[in-house]
C-alpha positions as CSV (number, residue, x, y, z in Angstrom):
1,X,98.5,141.1,116.6
2,X,96.9,139.7,119.8
3,X,93.6,139.3,118.0
4,X,95.3,137.1,115.3
5,X,96.7,134.8,117.9
6,X,93.4,134.6,119.7
7,X,91.7,133.6,116.4
8,X,94.3,131.0,115.7
9,X,93.7,129.5,119.2
10,X,90.0,129.3,118.6
11,X,90.6,127.4,115.3
12,X,92.8,124.9,117.0
13,X,90.0,124.1,119.6
14,X,87.9,122.6,116.8
15,X,90.8,120.3,115.9
16,X,91.2,119.2,119.5
17,X,87.6,118.1,119.7
18,X,88.0,116.1,116.4
19,X,91.2,114.6,117.6
20,X,89.7,113.5,120.9
21,X,86.7,111.9,119.1
22,X,89.1,110.1,116.7
23,X,91.2,108.8,119.7
24,X,88.0,107.7,121.5
25,X,86.8,105.8,118.4
26,X,90.2,104.2,118.0
27,X,90.2,103.0,121.6
28,X,86.7,101.6,121.2
29,X,88.0,99.5,118.3
30,X,91.0,98.3,120.3
31,X,89.8,97.8,123.8
32,X,90.1,94.1,124.8
33,X,86.6,93.7,126.0
34,X,86.3,91.4,129.0
35,X,83.1,89.9,130.4
36,X,84.3,90.9,133.9
37,X,84.7,94.6,133.2
38,X,82.1,96.8,131.6
39,X,83.0,99.4,128.9
40,X,82.7,102.2,131.5
41,X,85.4,100.5,133.6
42,X,87.8,100.4,130.6
43,X,87.2,104.1,129.9
44,X,87.9,104.9,133.5
45,X,91.2,102.9,133.4
46,X,92.4,104.6,130.2
47,X,91.2,108.0,131.5
48,X,93.3,107.6,134.7
49,X,96.2,106.1,132.8
50,X,96.5,107.9,129.4
51,X,99.9,106.3,128.8
52,X,98.2,102.9,128.7
53,X,95.7,104.2,126.1
54,X,98.5,105.5,123.9
55,X,100.4,102.3,124.3
56,X,97.3,100.3,123.3
57,X,96.9,102.4,120.1
58,X,100.6,102.3,119.2
59,X,100.9,98.5,119.6
60,X,97.6,97.6,117.8
61,X,97.8,95.2,114.9
62,X,96.4,96.5,111.6
63,X,93.0,95.2,110.6
64,X,93.2,93.0,107.6
């Protein structure tokens, strides 16, 4: 039974990597680029403050 749980855990790891890639791509599309801050600075801000990143995604306007 422990082996089954371990296999399930490995399967979920694949989804985690995909979810992180999707989140990163969503942030790239939503980041309010500024001439004063390079992209790496934005990534650092959102990495240090994940709640800001989630808020940015949740409050984004749909693309028309």
